[in-house]
C-alpha positions, 0 to 999 in steps of 0.5 A: 330125279333127284339131283343135288345143285350146284351150290349143294344147298338141297342137300342140307337139312330143312331147316338149314336150307331154310335159313340159308333162304332166309338169310339171303332173302335178308343181304339182298334187302339189306343191299337195296336199302343201302343201294337205295339212296345216293346210290340210286339216284346217281344211277337214274342220271348215268349214260349206263341207265339211259341205253338200259332204259328201252330193254325194260319192256323186253327183260319183263317178258324174259322174267314172265316166261321165267316165271311161267317156265318155273311151273311147267317145268318143274322137275328142271328148275329144282335140279338147278338150286 
């Protein structure tokens, strides 16, 4: 079934959807570059970093399960975005 997403992006014409994806990707890339230097170095030494680090393998498994689900339950994921 074809449901509109909350953002409404999937109801836009295909070229505008593609432009939206490119713009979001560029924004993520730009912020990554901006934060990769001194901000990242400051965060790496923080207590929050040390507290969260043991959870990273668990987060990896969660992302893996979500990735598999994107392909096995495609209809549900397509209607989210």
